All heavy atoms as TSV, in Angstrom:
chain	resi	resn	atom	element	x	y	z
A	1	MET	N	N	0.813	-1.131	0.001
A	1	MET	CA	C	-0.052	-0.051	-0.045
A	1	MET	C	C	0.884	1.176	0.046
A	1	MET	O	O	1.682	1.364	0.889
A	1	MET	CB	C	-0.944	-0.003	1.244
A	1	MET	CG	C	-1.632	1.279	1.482
A	1	MET	SD	S	-2.398	1.402	3.114
A	1	MET	CE	C	-3.713	0.268	3.005
A	2	PRO	N	N	0.809	2.130	-0.886
A	2	PRO	CA	C	1.548	3.313	-0.968
A	2	PRO	C	C	1.175	4.410	-0.008
A	2	PRO	O	O	-0.041	4.419	0.344
A	2	PRO	CB	C	1.376	3.777	-2.415
A	2	PRO	CG	C	0.124	3.270	-2.857
A	2	PRO	CD	C	-0.129	1.986	-2.159
A	3	ALA	N	N	2.081	5.206	0.413
A	3	ALA	CA	C	1.700	6.349	1.287
A	3	ALA	C	C	0.673	7.179	0.568
A	3	ALA	O	O	0.759	7.389	-0.613
A	3	ALA	CB	C	2.915	7.064	1.671
A	4	ARG	N	N	-0.251	7.848	1.308
A	4	ARG	CA	C	-1.199	8.781	0.610
A	4	ARG	C	C	-0.794	10.310	0.722
A	4	ARG	O	O	-1.432	11.125	0.180
A	4	ARG	CB	C	-2.485	8.613	1.423
A	4	ARG	CG	C	-3.171	7.241	1.276
A	4	ARG	CD	C	-4.396	6.979	2.015
A	4	ARG	NE	N	-5.252	8.040	2.092
A	4	ARG	CZ	C	-6.050	8.293	3.086
A	4	ARG	NH1	N	-6.203	7.468	4.076
A	4	ARG	NH2	N	-6.917	9.334	3.084
A	5	SER	N	N	0.294	10.576	1.509
A	5	SER	CA	C	0.734	11.820	1.680
A	5	SER	C	C	2.351	11.922	1.998
A	5	SER	O	O	2.893	10.963	2.396
A	5	SER	CB	C	0.078	12.652	2.770
A	5	SER	OG	O	0.358	12.180	3.998
A	6	LYS	N	N	2.840	13.198	1.714
A	6	LYS	CA	C	4.226	13.280	2.140
A	6	LYS	C	C	4.628	13.093	3.550
A	6	LYS	O	O	5.582	12.585	3.910
A	6	LYS	CB	C	4.779	14.685	1.615
A	6	LYS	CG	C	4.841	14.824	0.094
A	6	LYS	CD	C	5.259	16.301	-0.285
A	6	LYS	CE	C	5.179	16.390	-1.809
A	6	LYS	NZ	N	5.495	17.675	-2.271
A	7	ALA	N	N	3.541	13.535	4.489
A	7	ALA	CA	C	3.723	13.377	5.772
A	7	ALA	C	C	3.815	12.096	6.237
A	7	ALA	O	O	4.533	11.585	7.120
A	7	ALA	CB	C	2.592	14.207	6.566
A	8	GLN	N	N	3.004	11.204	5.715
A	8	GLN	CA	C	2.781	9.851	5.946
A	8	GLN	C	C	4.061	9.079	5.497
A	8	GLN	O	O	4.626	8.241	6.183
A	8	GLN	CB	C	1.595	9.232	5.286
A	8	GLN	CG	C	1.295	7.813	5.647
A	8	GLN	CD	C	-0.018	7.260	5.076
A	8	GLN	OE1	O	-0.213	7.328	3.861
A	8	GLN	NE2	N	-0.889	6.719	5.842
A	9	GLN	N	N	4.580	9.506	4.267
A	9	GLN	CA	C	5.877	8.887	3.850
A	9	GLN	C	C	7.048	9.165	4.726
A	9	GLN	O	O	7.750	8.342	5.116
A	9	GLN	CB	C	6.082	9.391	2.420
A	9	GLN	CG	C	7.288	8.683	1.785
A	9	GLN	CD	C	7.905	9.481	0.643
A	9	GLN	OE1	O	7.818	10.740	0.600
A	9	GLN	NE2	N	8.551	8.761	-0.264
A	10	ARG	N	N	7.029	10.317	5.145
A	10	ARG	CA	C	8.187	10.781	6.111
A	10	ARG	C	C	8.068	10.007	7.462
A	10	ARG	O	O	8.999	9.593	7.967
A	10	ARG	CB	C	8.122	12.264	6.363
A	10	ARG	CG	C	8.687	13.094	5.236
A	10	ARG	CD	C	8.860	14.622	5.593
A	10	ARG	NE	N	7.617	15.166	5.967
A	10	ARG	CZ	C	6.862	15.999	5.185
A	10	ARG	NH1	N	7.240	15.914	3.928
A	10	ARG	NH2	N	5.743	16.465	5.689
A	11	ALA	N	N	6.823	9.844	7.916
A	11	ALA	CA	C	6.598	9.165	9.359
A	11	ALA	C	C	7.093	7.683	9.033
A	11	ALA	O	O	7.654	7.164	9.980
A	11	ALA	CB	C	5.206	9.180	9.740
A	12	ALA	N	N	6.618	7.091	7.837
A	12	ALA	CA	C	6.965	5.748	7.646
A	12	ALA	C	C	8.573	5.585	7.617
A	12	ALA	O	O	9.035	4.658	8.099
A	12	ALA	CB	C	6.376	5.208	6.409
A	13	GLY	N	N	9.258	6.533	6.954
A	13	GLY	CA	C	10.661	6.518	6.854
A	13	GLY	C	C	11.333	6.587	8.156
A	13	GLY	O	O	12.291	5.911	8.504
A	14	ALA	N	N	10.839	7.351	9.092
A	14	ALA	CA	C	11.361	7.471	10.427
A	14	ALA	C	C	11.178	6.178	11.308
A	14	ALA	O	O	12.147	5.758	11.904
A	14	ALA	CB	C	10.799	8.755	11.241
A	15	ALA	N	N	10.034	5.652	11.139
A	15	ALA	CA	C	9.696	4.354	11.737
A	15	ALA	C	C	10.615	3.356	11.160
A	15	ALA	O	O	11.062	2.506	12.046
A	15	ALA	CB	C	8.201	4.135	11.715
A	16	LEU	N	N	10.889	3.224	9.966
A	16	LEU	CA	C	11.631	2.217	9.359
A	16	LEU	C	C	12.997	2.415	9.769
A	16	LEU	O	O	13.643	1.341	10.133
A	16	LEU	CB	C	11.428	2.401	7.860
A	16	LEU	CG	C	12.461	1.387	7.099
A	16	LEU	CD1	C	12.021	-0.078	7.375
A	16	LEU	CD2	C	12.298	1.641	5.605
A	17	SER	N	N	13.495	3.583	10.002
A	17	SER	CA	C	14.780	3.889	10.460
A	17	SER	C	C	15.032	3.312	11.802
A	17	SER	O	O	16.090	2.687	12.199
A	17	SER	CB	C	15.232	5.291	10.314
A	17	SER	OG	O	16.425	5.523	11.004
A	18	ALA	N	N	13.938	3.421	12.751
A	18	ALA	CA	C	13.975	2.915	14.103
A	18	ALA	C	C	13.984	1.441	14.080
A	18	ALA	O	O	14.665	0.802	14.812
A	18	ALA	CB	C	12.953	3.571	14.908
A	19	LYS	N	N	13.064	0.784	13.285
A	19	LYS	CA	C	13.006	-0.694	13.156
A	19	LYS	C	C	14.415	-1.316	12.740
A	19	LYS	O	O	14.713	-2.305	13.275
A	19	LYS	CB	C	12.009	-1.135	12.100
A	19	LYS	CG	C	10.545	-0.934	12.436
A	19	LYS	CD	C	10.046	-2.277	12.975
A	19	LYS	CE	C	8.570	-2.115	13.166
A	19	LYS	NZ	N	7.993	-3.109	14.017
A	20	ARG	N	N	15.049	-0.607	12.004
A	20	ARG	CA	C	16.408	-0.965	11.509
A	20	ARG	C	C	17.608	-0.730	12.608
A	20	ARG	O	O	18.639	-1.131	12.312
A	20	ARG	CB	C	16.814	-0.474	10.163
A	20	ARG	CG	C	15.946	-1.076	9.051
A	20	ARG	CD	C	16.211	-0.397	7.744
A	20	ARG	NE	N	15.431	-1.008	6.692
A	20	ARG	CZ	C	15.303	-0.519	5.419
A	20	ARG	NH1	N	15.952	0.641	5.151
A	20	ARG	NH2	N	14.658	-1.195	4.454
A	21	GLY	N	N	17.277	0.029	13.572
A	21	GLY	CA	C	18.162	0.278	14.509
A	21	GLY	C	C	19.111	1.494	14.266
A	21	GLY	O	O	20.184	1.688	14.875
A	22	GLU	N	N	18.715	2.263	13.223
A	22	GLU	CA	C	19.414	3.420	12.783
A	22	GLU	C	C	19.214	4.776	13.516
A	22	GLU	O	O	20.143	5.577	13.591
A	22	GLU	CB	C	19.177	3.613	11.235
A	22	GLU	CG	C	19.675	2.428	10.391
A	22	GLU	CD	C	19.051	2.553	8.932
A	22	GLU	OE1	O	18.316	3.545	8.718
A	22	GLU	OE2	O	19.483	1.682	8.109
A	23	THR	N	N	18.130	4.678	14.104
A	23	THR	CA	C	17.679	5.819	14.951
A	23	THR	C	C	16.995	5.224	16.262
A	23	THR	O	O	16.634	4.049	16.377
A	23	THR	CB	C	16.779	6.870	14.304
A	23	THR	OG1	O	15.561	6.188	14.082
A	23	THR	CG2	C	17.305	7.526	13.114
A	24	ARG	N	N	16.951	6.022	17.341
A	24	ARG	CA	C	16.405	5.513	18.552
A	24	ARG	C	C	14.883	5.570	18.540
A	24	ARG	O	O	14.272	6.499	18.036
A	24	ARG	CB	C	16.859	6.417	19.746
A	24	ARG	CG	C	18.389	6.169	19.968
A	24	ARG	CD	C	18.821	7.128	21.129
A	24	ARG	NE	N	17.828	7.881	21.782
A	24	ARG	CZ	C	17.927	8.526	22.831
A	24	ARG	NH1	N	19.106	8.603	23.410
A	24	ARG	NH2	N	16.930	9.215	23.490
A	25	VAL	N	N	14.264	4.588	19.119
A	25	VAL	CA	C	12.797	4.508	19.119
A	25	VAL	C	C	12.230	5.618	19.942
A	25	VAL	O	O	11.249	6.195	19.654
A	25	VAL	CB	C	12.367	3.086	19.726
A	25	VAL	CG1	C	10.784	3.071	19.885
A	25	VAL	CG2	C	12.759	2.025	18.776
A	26	GLY	N	N	12.957	5.917	20.960
A	26	GLY	CA	C	12.566	6.984	21.884
A	26	GLY	C	C	12.457	8.442	21.327
A	26	GLY	O	O	11.847	9.477	21.801
A	27	ASP	N	N	13.149	8.643	20.017
A	27	ASP	CA	C	13.165	9.840	19.304
A	27	ASP	C	C	11.934	10.039	18.470
A	27	ASP	O	O	11.526	11.040	17.851
A	27	ASP	CB	C	14.384	10.004	18.350
A	27	ASP	CG	C	15.663	10.133	19.235
A	27	ASP	OD1	O	15.568	10.549	20.509
A	27	ASP	OD2	O	16.645	9.888	18.703
A	28	LEU	N	N	11.084	8.811	18.349
A	28	LEU	CA	C	9.959	8.886	17.469
A	28	LEU	C	C	8.711	9.599	18.294
A	28	LEU	O	O	8.659	9.472	19.282
A	28	LEU	CB	C	9.335	7.541	17.009
A	28	LEU	CG	C	10.448	6.623	16.161
A	28	LEU	CD1	C	9.842	5.304	16.070
A	28	LEU	CD2	C	10.786	7.351	14.899
A	29	LYS	N	N	7.966	10.421	17.315
A	29	LYS	CA	C	6.841	11.013	17.926
A	29	LYS	C	C	5.540	10.795	17.037
A	29	LYS	O	O	5.731	10.555	15.747
A	29	LYS	CB	C	7.145	12.497	18.121
A	29	LYS	CG	C	8.161	12.859	19.122
A	29	LYS	CD	C	8.408	14.367	19.087
A	29	LYS	CE	C	9.679	14.646	19.921
A	29	LYS	NZ	N	9.968	16.105	19.932
A	30	GLY	N	N	4.447	10.882	17.478
A	30	GLY	CA	C	3.163	10.842	16.697
A	30	GLY	C	C	3.013	9.703	15.789
A	30	GLY	O	O	3.147	8.627	16.290
A	31	ALA	N	N	2.726	9.929	14.603
A	31	ALA	CA	C	2.443	8.948	13.472
A	31	ALA	C	C	3.598	8.015	13.495
A	31	ALA	O	O	3.390	6.774	13.259
A	31	ALA	CB	C	2.033	9.597	12.318
A	32	SER	N	N	4.805	8.414	13.534
A	32	SER	CA	C	5.945	7.654	13.251
A	32	SER	C	C	6.121	6.519	14.397
A	32	SER	O	O	6.387	5.373	14.228
A	32	SER	CB	C	7.241	8.315	13.121
A	32	SER	OG	O	7.552	9.160	14.182
A	33	LYS	N	N	5.702	6.997	15.678
A	33	LYS	CA	C	5.818	6.061	16.748
A	33	LYS	C	C	4.638	4.921	16.613
A	33	LYS	O	O	4.854	3.859	16.879
A	33	LYS	CB	C	5.622	6.880	18.037
A	33	LYS	CG	C	5.865	6.165	19.411
A	33	LYS	CD	C	5.978	7.055	20.564
A	33	LYS	CE	C	6.421	6.351	21.723
A	33	LYS	NZ	N	6.475	7.231	22.907
A	34	ASP	N	N	3.419	5.557	16.224
A	34	ASP	CA	C	2.430	4.517	16.020
A	34	ASP	C	C	2.657	3.621	14.933
A	34	ASP	O	O	2.476	2.326	15.130
A	34	ASP	CB	C	1.055	5.269	15.746
A	34	ASP	CG	C	0.519	6.039	16.841
A	34	ASP	OD1	O	0.910	5.910	18.005
A	34	ASP	OD2	O	-0.216	7.055	16.546
A	35	MET	N	N	3.284	3.999	13.837
A	35	MET	CA	C	3.596	3.077	12.791
A	35	MET	C	C	4.753	2.127	13.136
A	35	MET	O	O	4.666	1.005	12.762
A	35	MET	CB	C	4.168	3.859	11.618
A	35	MET	CG	C	3.085	4.657	10.795
A	35	MET	SD	S	3.906	5.570	9.557
A	35	MET	CE	C	2.673	5.853	8.355
A	36	TYR	N	N	5.704	2.565	13.971
A	36	TYR	CA	C	6.761	1.632	14.407
A	36	TYR	C	C	6.068	0.527	15.165
A	36	TYR	O	O	6.482	-0.633	15.079
A	36	TYR	CB	C	7.777	2.459	15.407
A	36	TYR	CG	C	8.734	1.513	16.104
A	36	TYR	CD1	C	9.868	1.187	15.414
A	36	TYR	CD2	C	8.526	1.025	17.313
A	36	TYR	CE1	C	10.831	0.340	16.003
A	36	TYR	CE2	C	9.387	0.131	17.914
A	36	TYR	CZ	C	10.597	-0.249	17.287
A	36	TYR	OH	O	11.584	-1.038	17.806
A	37	HIS	N	N	5.239	0.706	16.115
A	37	HIS	CA	C	4.638	-0.314	16.885
A	37	HIS	C	C	3.490	-1.159	16.241
A	37	HIS	O	O	3.350	-2.268	16.490
A	37	HIS	CB	C	3.853	0.300	18.137
A	37	HIS	CG	C	4.885	0.844	19.051
A	37	HIS	ND1	N	5.719	0.108	19.835
A	37	HIS	CD2	C	5.170	2.142	19.541
A	37	HIS	CE1	C	6.584	0.821	20.562
A	37	HIS	NE2	N	6.178	2.075	20.393
A	38	SER	N	N	2.868	-0.560	15.108
A	38	SER	CA	C	1.745	-1.391	14.504
A	38	SER	C	C	2.093	-2.006	13.147
A	38	SER	O	O	1.292	-2.802	12.547
A	38	SER	CB	C	0.658	-0.420	14.346
A	38	SER	OG	O	0.816	0.573	13.437
A	39	MET	N	N	3.244	-1.631	12.462
A	39	MET	CA	C	3.509	-2.095	11.144
A	39	MET	C	C	4.810	-2.842	11.096
A	39	MET	O	O	5.794	-2.690	11.893
A	39	MET	CB	C	3.635	-0.904	10.259
A	39	MET	CG	C	2.355	-0.097	10.005
A	39	MET	SD	S	2.643	1.316	9.132
A	39	MET	CE	C	2.574	0.617	7.512
A	40	SER	N	N	4.946	-3.846	10.161
A	40	SER	CA	C	6.179	-4.585	9.959
A	40	SER	C	C	7.119	-3.793	9.198
A	40	SER	O	O	6.720	-2.757	8.449
A	40	SER	CB	C	5.786	-5.846	9.136
A	40	SER	OG	O	5.500	-5.604	7.828
A	41	GLU	N	N	8.369	-4.324	9.170
A	41	GLU	CA	C	9.406	-3.557	8.387
A	41	GLU	C	C	9.051	-3.547	6.853
A	41	GLU	O	O	9.228	-2.537	6.253
A	41	GLU	CB	C	10.742	-4.209	8.552
A	41	GLU	CG	C	11.931	-3.524	7.959
A	41	GLU	CD	C	13.302	-4.127	8.319
A	41	GLU	OE1	O	13.395	-4.631	9.417
A	41	GLU	OE2	O	14.217	-3.919	7.465
A	42	ALA	N	N	8.531	-4.690	6.424
A	42	ALA	CA	C	7.993	-4.675	5.007
A	42	ALA	C	C	7.048	-3.657	4.642
A	42	ALA	O	O	6.980	-2.968	3.600
A	42	ALA	CB	C	7.617	-6.079	4.653
A	43	GLU	N	N	5.989	-3.466	5.530
A	43	GLU	CA	C	4.934	-2.480	5.333
A	43	GLU	C	C	5.611	-1.171	5.410
A	43	GLU	O	O	5.135	-0.299	4.475
A	43	GLU	CB	C	3.878	-2.619	6.512
A	43	GLU	CG	C	3.015	-3.937	6.322
A	43	GLU	CD	C	2.094	-4.075	7.444
A	43	GLU	OE1	O	2.577	-3.924	8.609
A	43	GLU	OE2	O	0.917	-4.445	7.258
A	44	LEU	N	N	6.446	-0.907	6.280
A	44	LEU	CA	C	7.073	0.495	6.389
A	44	LEU	C	C	7.884	0.791	5.082
A	44	LEU	O	O	7.912	1.806	4.598
A	44	LEU	CB	C	7.992	0.639	7.599
A	44	LEU	CG	C	7.090	0.553	8.969
A	44	LEU	CD1	C	8.025	0.357	10.097
A	44	LEU	CD2	C	6.403	1.868	9.071
A	45	GLU	N	N	8.645	-0.275	4.655
A	45	GLU	CA	C	9.410	-0.036	3.403
A	45	GLU	C	C	8.464	0.342	2.165
A	45	GLU	O	O	8.869	1.224	1.404
A	45	GLU	CB	C	10.139	-1.397	2.999
A	45	GLU	CG	C	11.269	-1.637	3.807
A	45	GLU	CD	C	11.994	-2.989	3.444
A	45	GLU	OE1	O	11.492	-3.682	2.635
A	45	GLU	OE2	O	12.987	-3.256	4.183
A	46	ASP	N	N	7.302	-0.318	2.150
A	46	ASP	CA	C	6.331	0.070	1.100
A	46	ASP	C	C	5.912	1.425	1.150
A	46	ASP	O	O	5.844	2.165	0.168
A	46	ASP	CB	C	5.213	-0.976	1.225
A	46	ASP	CG	C	4.379	-0.902	-0.050
A	46	ASP	OD1	O	4.795	-0.637	-1.201
A	46	ASP	OD2	O	3.097	-1.084	0.079
A	47	PHE	N	N	5.566	1.994	2.214
A	47	PHE	CA	C	5.164	3.263	2.499
A	47	PHE	C	C	6.227	4.256	2.300
A	47	PHE	O	O	6.066	5.271	1.515
A	47	PHE	CB	C	4.672	3.497	3.973
A	47	PHE	CG	C	3.261	3.237	4.266
A	47	PHE	CD1	C	2.591	2.145	4.077
A	47	PHE	CD2	C	2.327	4.378	4.534
A	47	PHE	CE1	C	1.297	1.845	4.174
A	47	PHE	CE2	C	1.004	4.103	4.679
A	47	PHE	CZ	C	0.453	2.819	4.580
A	48	ALA	N	N	7.411	3.939	2.635
A	48	ALA	CA	C	8.494	4.938	2.639
A	48	ALA	C	C	9.073	4.830	1.164
A	48	ALA	O	O	9.666	6.089	0.817
A	48	ALA	CB	C	9.646	4.473	3.643
A	49	ALA	N	N	8.836	3.892	0.400
A	49	ALA	CA	C	9.389	3.911	-0.932
A	49	ALA	C	C	8.430	4.574	-1.999
A	49	ALA	O	O	8.748	4.686	-3.228
A	49	ALA	CB	C	9.481	2.499	-1.455
A	50	THR	N	N	7.317	5.051	-1.503
A	50	THR	CA	C	6.492	5.730	-2.375
A	50	THR	C	C	7.021	6.986	-2.987
A	50	THR	O	O	7.603	7.756	-2.402
A	50	THR	CB	C	5.055	6.159	-1.632
A	50	THR	OG1	O	4.498	4.949	-1.062
A	50	THR	CG2	C	4.053	6.829	-2.570
A	51	ASP	N	N	6.736	7.047	-4.316
A	51	ASP	CA	C	7.281	8.352	-5.008
A	51	ASP	C	C	6.502	9.549	-4.490
A	51	ASP	O	O	5.251	9.564	-4.644
A	51	ASP	CB	C	7.138	8.186	-6.472
A	51	ASP	CG	C	7.644	9.352	-7.375
A	51	ASP	OD1	O	8.501	10.135	-6.703
A	51	ASP	OD2	O	7.252	9.450	-8.549
A	52	HIS	N	N	7.107	10.543	-3.960
A	52	HIS	CA	C	6.268	11.449	-3.215
A	52	HIS	C	C	6.166	12.753	-4.166
A	52	HIS	O	O	5.515	13.784	-3.825
A	52	HIS	CB	C	7.075	11.931	-1.943
A	52	HIS	CG	C	8.501	12.467	-2.146
A	52	HIS	ND1	N	9.642	11.719	-2.261
A	52	HIS	CD2	C	8.977	13.760	-2.538
A	52	HIS	CE1	C	10.672	12.489	-2.465
A	52	HIS	NE2	N	10.285	13.741	-2.595
A	53	ASP	N	N	6.611	12.751	-5.455
A	53	ASP	CA	C	6.498	13.948	-6.324
A	53	ASP	C	C	5.073	14.435	-6.461
A	53	ASP	O	O	4.840	15.640	-6.495
A	53	ASP	CB	C	7.098	13.687	-7.617
A	53	ASP	CG	C	8.616	13.593	-7.545
A	53	ASP	OD1	O	9.205	14.025	-6.622
A	53	ASP	OD2	O	9.226	12.903	-8.515
A	54	ASP	N	N	4.103	13.485	-6.549
A	54	ASP	CA	C	2.751	13.880	-6.747
A	54	ASP	C	C	1.797	13.720	-5.534
A	54	ASP	O	O	0.575	13.859	-5.611
A	54	ASP	CB	C	2.067	12.988	-7.870
A	54	ASP	CG	C	2.750	13.296	-9.287
A	54	ASP	OD1	O	3.197	14.375	-9.409
A	54	ASP	OD2	O	2.977	12.294	-9.999
A	55	LEU	N	N	2.396	13.530	-4.435
A	55	LEU	CA	C	1.582	13.437	-3.161
A	55	LEU	C	C	1.224	14.771	-2.606
A	55	LEU	O	O	2.219	15.703	-2.586
A	55	LEU	CB	C	2.363	12.545	-2.074
A	55	LEU	CG	C	2.594	11.104	-2.409
A	55	LEU	CD1	C	3.453	10.468	-1.275
A	55	LEU	CD2	C	1.387	10.379	-2.484
A	56	PRO	N	N	0.086	14.933	-2.001
A	56	PRO	CA	C	-0.177	16.083	-1.241
A	56	PRO	C	C	0.660	16.198	0.053
A	56	PRO	O	O	1.178	15.052	0.559
A	56	PRO	CB	C	-1.657	15.968	-0.925
A	56	PRO	CG	C	-1.947	14.526	-0.953
A	56	PRO	CD	C	-0.916	13.942	-1.924
A	57	ASP	N	N	0.866	17.379	0.729
A	57	ASP	CA	C	1.555	17.422	1.977
A	57	ASP	C	C	0.918	16.680	3.018
A	57	ASP	O	O	1.598	15.948	3.801
A	57	ASP	CB	C	1.758	18.835	2.394
A	57	ASP	CG	C	2.882	19.562	1.536
A	57	ASP	OD1	O	3.648	18.889	0.825
A	57	ASP	OD2	O	2.627	20.803	1.374
A	58	HIS	N	N	-0.439	16.691	3.088
A	58	HIS	CA	C	-1.179	16.182	4.254
A	58	HIS	C	C	-2.584	15.631	3.579
A	58	HIS	O	O	-3.039	16.186	2.712
A	58	HIS	CB	C	-1.415	17.028	5.320
A	58	HIS	CG	C	-0.237	17.452	6.026
A	58	HIS	ND1	N	0.331	16.665	7.060
A	58	HIS	CD2	C	0.513	18.562	6.015
A	58	HIS	CE1	C	1.384	17.345	7.495
A	58	HIS	NE2	N	1.471	18.443	6.892
A	59	VAL	N	N	-3.016	14.573	4.126
A	59	VAL	CA	C	-4.391	13.975	3.716
A	59	VAL	C	C	-5.219	13.873	5.048
A	59	VAL	O	O	-4.710	13.378	6.020
A	59	VAL	CB	C	-4.354	12.681	3.027
A	59	VAL	CG1	C	-5.660	12.166	2.807
A	59	VAL	CG2	C	-3.581	12.876	1.796
A	60	ASP	N	N	-6.452	14.443	4.986
A	60	ASP	CA	C	-7.401	14.210	6.114
A	60	ASP	C	C	-7.813	12.756	6.244
A	60	ASP	O	O	-8.072	12.134	5.273
A	60	ASP	CB	C	-8.632	15.152	5.927
A	60	ASP	CG	C	-8.333	16.597	6.057
A	60	ASP	OD1	O	-7.418	16.965	6.748
A	60	ASP	OD2	O	-8.987	17.387	5.411
A	61	ASP	N	N	-7.748	12.213	7.561
A	61	ASP	CA	C	-8.137	10.874	7.744
A	61	ASP	C	C	-9.723	10.895	7.670
A	61	ASP	O	O	-10.389	11.681	8.340
A	61	ASP	CB	C	-7.825	10.345	8.999
A	61	ASP	CG	C	-6.275	10.126	9.122
A	61	ASP	OD1	O	-5.668	9.874	7.993
A	61	ASP	OD2	O	-5.638	10.258	10.213
A	62	ASP	N	N	-10.243	9.849	6.986
A	62	ASP	CA	C	-11.650	9.826	6.927
A	62	ASP	C	C	-12.301	8.792	7.973
A	62	ASP	O	O	-11.742	7.919	8.260
A	62	ASP	CB	C	-12.167	9.307	5.513
A	62	ASP	CG	C	-11.875	10.382	4.414
A	62	ASP	OD1	O	-11.691	11.593	4.815
A	62	ASP	OD2	O	-11.692	9.991	3.122
């Protein structure tokens, strides 16, 4: 599933970095912290790899 916004893509990238041990989990906040706990590394890779050129900055959750 691709990311729906640039903000979601950035949060996934931060969570993925923490999953891989590249950054501290304690440094995560908000959506990235939620994603870290609720998504697998493969799911985070999918979100983080989304081409962000045509994505909006933010998307309202429905």
